N, C-alpha and C positions, 0 to 999 in steps of 0.2 A: 370733703361736704362739695358737690358742684354748687357753682356759682352762676348766675344767671345774668348774661349784663346787657341790656334793651338797648335795641335804637332803632332808626325809622329813616324809611326813603319817604321822601318826599315827590307826589306826582305833577306832574304841569302840564295838563290838560291843556289840548290846542299849542301849546308852546308857552304857556304861563306860570312863570314858574312860582309864583304868588300860592298855585293851590286852586282849589275852588271846593265849595262846599260838597258837590257831588263826587268829588275825588278827595276820600281823607286820606293821611299819609300811612304808610303801609309798617306794621310792626314786625320786626326781626327779633334774634336774638342770639347772643353768644353764649353757649353754656362750654363752661371748663370748670376743669378739676374732676371729672367722670374717668378718664385717662392722664398720666402724665404726658406735659408736652404735646396736648391733643385739645382742640375745639370742635365746636359742633357749630355751626350756623343753620338755625332754625326758626318755626315763628315764634311769634312773641305774644301770641293769643295762648287761651289754653288749648290745652293735646300739643302744641308746637305749632299750630296752624298759624299762618298770616303772611308770611314770605314769600315773594312770587316764585311761582314753579319754574324751574330748569332758569334760575340768576346765575349771572356768572360771580363769582369769588375771586379776590386777587388776593394775596396777605404778603405781609413783608414781617421777619421776626425783627425788630428795631436793636435787639438785644445781642444777634448774632448774624444778622446781615441774609438769613437763609430767606427766599421769596418762596411762590408757589401761588397757583391758581388752579381753581375746577369750580363745576358748574352743580347747582344744588340738583337735589334727584326731583321727578315728573310728579310727586304725591300722587299716583296714581295707584289702587287696591286700596284706599283708605290712610296712606303712610303719607304722614305731613314732609312738604320738602325742606328735604335737609343735607349739607356735605359735611364731610369730616374733613379739618385741616389739619395734618399733621406737622406743626407749625416746631416742634422741639420747645422747651421750658425759656420763658422769658416775654417782655412785651411786644405786643402783636398789633399793629394795624391791620383793618383788612375791610377792603370797599368792595361792596355788593349791589350789581348792577343789571336789574331786571333786563331779561332781553325784549318784551314787547312793552311798548308805550313812550314815552316823554315822560322822563322822570329824572329826578336827580339824584345820583348814586348815593347807597347811604353808605356811612363810613362811622366806624366805628374802632377805639383803642381798649385794649383791655389786658391783663396779666395773666400769663398761660404756667400753671404752677406744674 
């Protein structure tokens, strides 16, 4: 059964790392358990929307030492931004860094079955 692990990316408008009322946190999620050794980074809002389009995702499997990076999709044709990470089974840490704007990258750690 798939498990969704939510995490957020904090905007820093005008370099203000405390955020702003008009720039709320960005909701992303890691979905694990759909396939063995695979995590999907996508939006944390309904319909898997919410994670910034074309963001860079870097990951490391802390159990095996495997690493990788990829880019979330562009969200065209009504398909939410997503990236499939072939991490292998183990404890994984991922950093998601949007390519646009000044933000604090989102960081999450989770177990990939």
